N, C-alpha and C positions, 0 to 999 in steps of 0.2 A: 504494500500500500504506500503510495507516494505521499510525501508530506506536503502541506500547504505552505509554500515558502513565505508568502506575505504574512500569514497568520502566525507562523513560527517566529518570524522576525519581530513582529509586533508583540508577541507574548514575552519574548526575552526583554525587550526594551520597556514595555509597560510594567513589567514586574518591579521596576524601581519605585513605582508609585508616583503620584502627582507632586508630593512634597520634594522628593529627591530630584525629580526631573526639573522642577522649578529652581531648586538650589543649584543644580548643575548648570542651568542656563544663566543664572546670575553670576556664578563663578566665571564662566566662559566669557560672558560679556565684559566683566571686569578685567579679565586677562587681555582682551582686545584693547581696552583703554590703557592698560599697563604697558602694552607694546608701544603705543604712541607716547606715553609718559617716559618710557626708557629712552626713546629716540630724542625727545626734547631735553632730557637730563644730560644725554651725551653731548648735545650741542651746547647747553649751558655750561657744563664743566670745561669744555674746550675753550669757550669764550672767556670764562673767568681766569683760566690758566694763561691764556694769551694776553689778556689785559693786565694781569698781575706783573708781567715782565720777569717772572722767576726764571724763565729759560735763558734770559740774557744776563743773569747774575754771573759774576766772575767765577764763582765756584762751579758753575755748570758749564759756562760757555767759553770763557776766555782762555783758560789754561789747558795745556796738553795738546795732543794730536787731534786732527779732525775726527778720527775714529773714536777716541775717548770722549770727545765732546758729544758726538752723536749718541754714544752709549749712555752718558750721564743725562743728556736731555731726554732720551727715551724713558729711562728709568724714573726720572723725576716726574715726567708727564704721566706715566702709567700709575705711579703711586698716588699722585695728587688726584687723578681721575677717580681712583678707587675710594680715596678718603672723602672727596667731595660728594660722591654719589652714594656713600654708605647709608645715610638715612633712607634714601629711596630703596636701596638694596634690602635693608632690614624690613621695610614695609612690604615690598614686593615678594621677597623670598622667605620671610619668616612670619610676619604678622598675618598676611592673607592666608598662608598655608595653615596656620593655627586656627584662624577664624573659621575656615571651612573643614577643619578636622583632618587635614592632609599630612600633618606633621606633629610630632610630640617632642621635637628636639629643643632642649633648653637654650635660651638666648646666649648664655655664656659659651656653650659648645658651638653654636652657630657662628658667633663672632670669632672664636678660635680658628674654626675651619676657614672662615672668610679671610683671616689674616694669613693663614698658610697658603690659601689659594692665591691671594694677592702677591705674596712673595714669589711663588712659583711662576705665575703669569708674568710678573715683572721681569724676572730673569730670562724667561723664554722670549717674551715680547721685545725686551731691550736688545737681545742678541739678533733677532730677526730684523728689527728696525735698523740697527747698526749696519747689518749686511746690506740692506736695501739702500741706505745712504752711501755706502762704499761704492756700489754699482752706479748709483745716481751720479756720483762725482766722476767716476772713471770710465763709464761706458757711453757717455754722450747721449745721443738720441735714442739708442736702443736699450737704455737702462731698464725699461719696463719689462723687457724679455728676461733679463737676469733677475730682476726683482720677483717676477712670477716664478722663476725657477727656485728662488729662495723659499717662497711660500710652499711650493710643492714638496721640496725636500724637507722643510721643517715639519709639515704635516705628516709625511711618511715616517720621519724619525719619532714623532710623538705617538703615532699609531703603534709603532714597534715597542717604544719604551713605556708608554702609559700603564699597561697591565702589570709590569714588574717594578717600576720605579715611582710612579705617581699615585695610582689608585690605592696602593697599600698605605699611603700616608693618610688617607681619609677614612678607610674602612679596614676591618680585619677580615682577611680571607683565610678560610680553613678548608681542607679537603672535605668534600661532601661525605658524611659518614655512611657506612654500609646500611642498606635498608631498601625499602620499596622504591624510593625516589631515585637513588643511585642506580638500582637495577633497571629503572625505566630510562634513565638518561644515558647510560653507557652505550647501548646500541646506537643511539642517536649520535653520540660523539664519534663512534667508530665510523659511521657512515659519512660524517662530515669531515673526517680526517683530523679530529682533535684528539690528542693523547688522553687516554682515560684517566691518567693521574693528574690531569689538568681540569677536573670538574670540582668547582668550589662552591661553598656557601659563604656569604658575607653579611655583615650586620647592616643591611640597607635600612632597617628600621631606625637606625640612628638619625638619619636625615628625613626619611619619608615613610608614611604609612601605606604608600602605594606598592602593590606587588609588581616586581619587575625581575628581569634577568638580562644577561647580556652574553654575547659570544663575540670574541674579537681577538686582536693580536695578529701576528704574522709568524709563521714558522714555529720556532721554539717557544714563542710567547703566546701562541694560540691557546685559548681556554674558554670554558663555559663557567659562568658565575651566576648563581641563583640567590636572590635576596632572602634573608631569613623570614621576611613577611610571608613568604610562600608556605611556611610551616605553621602559620598561625590561623589563616583563614582561606587557604586555597585547597582545592581538591587535586588529586593526582592528575586527573584529566586536564585541569587548568595549567598545572605545572608543565605537563608534556606539551600542551598546545602553545603556551607562551614561549617556552624554551625552544620549541621547534621554529617559531617565528624568528627568534633571535639567531638561531643557527642558520636560518635562511639568509639573513643579512650577511653572515660570514661566508657561507658557501657561494652566494651570488656576488660576492666581492663588492658589496655596496660601499664599504669604507674606501676602497680604491677608486670607485666611481665618484665618491664624494670628494676625494682629493682632486680628481680631474676637473670636476665641475667648479669646485672652489677656486682652483687655479685659474680657470677661465674667467670666473667672476673677478678675481684679483687683477688679472690682466686688464679687464675692462675698467675696473676702478682706478688703476694706475694711469691709464691713458686719459681718463676723464679728469683725474686729480691734477695732472700736469697742466691741462688746458684751463681748468677752473681755478687753479691756484691764485693767479693775480687778483681775481675778483674776491675770492674768499679771504685772502690775506688782507686786502683793503678793508673788508667788512670787520675783520678782527683787529685792525690797526697793527698788523704785523709788517714790519719793514725788513724783509730778508728775502734772499733769493730762494728759489725752490729747492736748491741743493743744501741749504742751510737748515740744520735741525731745529733752529728757533721756530721754523714754520711747521713743526709737527702738529700743533693744534689745527691749523688750516687743513692739513692733510687728513687729520682725523675727522673733521667736520664733513669734508667731501666724501670720505668713505662711509660715514654714517648715513648721509643723504642717499647715496647710491644704494647702499644696502637696504635702507628702508623702502625705497621705491621698488627694489627687486624682490621684496618679500613674497609677493604672490608667485613669482617664477620659482623661487627657492622652495616654497611650500608645495608647489605642483610637482617638482622633482621628488621631494621627500614623500609625498603621497604615493607616487608611483613605486618607490622603493618599498614602502610599507605594504602596499597591496601585493607586491611580488613576494615579500617575506611571508605574508598570510598564505598565499598559494603554496609556497614551499611547505609550510607547516601542515596544511591540509593534505597535500599530496604525499608527504613523507611520514607524517605522524598520524593523520586521520582522525584527530580529535575535534570534529566540527563543533560538538556541543561544549566541550571543554574550552575551546578557543572562544566560543560565543559567550559563555558565562564569565570568562576572564575579561573579555572586552566590555561587557556590561558593567563590571566593577570600575572600569576606567571612566565610565560615564559620570561618576561623581565629580570629576574635575574636567570633563570635556563634554559639553552639551551633545547628546547623541543624535539630536534632530535639528541641525542648523539649516538655515536657508542655503540654497545652492551658491549664491554670491558670497555668503559668509564663509562657506567651506572653501571656496576657491581662493579667497583672499587671505584668510587667517589660519586655516587648518593645515598643520604639517603632517597630520595623519588623516586618512579618510574618516568620515563620521562613523561613530560606533554603529549606527543603524545600517549604514552601507556595508560595513565589514561583517556584521552579523548576517545580513542578507546573503553576502557572498558565501559565508560558511554554510548557510542553509541550502543555497543552490548546489554547493559541492556535496552536501549530505544527501540531497534529493537524488543526485546522479550516482552516488556511490554506496551510500548506506542509509536508505530512507527509513529503515526501521530501528536505527540505533537510538539508544537512550542515553541521557547524560550520565557521566560517571560522577559519583558523589563521595568517593572514598577520600578521607582526609589525607593530606600529603605529609604525614608525620615522618621525620627522617629515620626514626629508629624502628619502624615496622619490619 
């Protein structure tokens, strides 16, 4: 007996109830406004830094080689940007998450991790910006080609290093203990080419109450990591479905495609930034050549504007990757109901029924309703009589 796809989809989404659906819509609408707010905050912080003249201070700009001046200017700009935007960051990433029950992280721990993240991003960002200014000074009119290469190489190195050097600074990763969950994930790891001793559980509940997993890395750093939230309120079918989705990203090389697309975006941004620099610099009252790191705020403003305008395109590409990962999970794991119930849980912080224009502009994932319908379409074609799995995903079974 074939299932009614529309009825099954509606049943999953409607199970949230009117109150939770309204709450999800409110959270999502607020997130859209926060996106605009974050853009305006980035412009304001760059303006304040430019007008302060701090990048012209002799301790930053006057002494040392051009490379050291670029490094100091970049580091000062990045640190000041983080400090000036801290109140907004706290409201956006901590207050709202607590207000909607998405996080239980204490403020002190949040601020500690923010400080650590700022230190790491400053070191990495300053190195990349310094390299860009080196090529800007030495490569003449083709500087943007070399700068794009810097972005691509930097992202590739981060993708390789993050699982072993950066992520363990924020969370504790332990081998997934023997039990029903590990037994379910081992065959999936083998099929994906991930070493079975690289299946981990981490304390994702430290930052968020959302159930998630990830699969990433390259070569020897490839791994699968499941948040400990999975062992509190997720079924085994949900763990399999979600982990299969994340493995899909890994197998389909979405990270590598992301590097390529981001590099293309960086190239476009660099070309626009060079042409827009005189006008932006005048608006910020910056009197410096494009190759002078004193102009970093103008470059940052231009990149923010281009990135904000390009948000719908970036979201469209992200939705394509997410849909492909869903298909991989369905085809290789076959947990249509498990994936559907896991997706419905994400509706608490992502309105499951947005308008089409809202989804196109703001959503970096397809809507929950659309993804659940795709799962039901697959179920109707492959296992129409399957029923949801409700066994708890406790690690020690």
